[in-house]
C-alpha angles and dihedrals in degrees: 000000000000123000116244112251128214120241111242114240124221113279117261115242115266121267129022106316136153131223118222153106117313107216092203104057092022097234143098119274146164119247099034120168133192111260104167143003118204140148087285095058140254121339117207125183130195124232097264094047089047089056096041096048098033094241123173118206117234093243091056097052121101 
């Protein structure tokens, strides 16, 4: 009898990234980073939105 095999999942993107909701384009994306925290919650942005809107992650600010 054959052993059941696990289906392989899509490869994660290289490097340390997070998967989450981008508050700027209103969709899920890889590579989201924390941009702002306010009374409404945490605001994350993906790489393309960070470039398009010139957003700087909190961790990269002086």
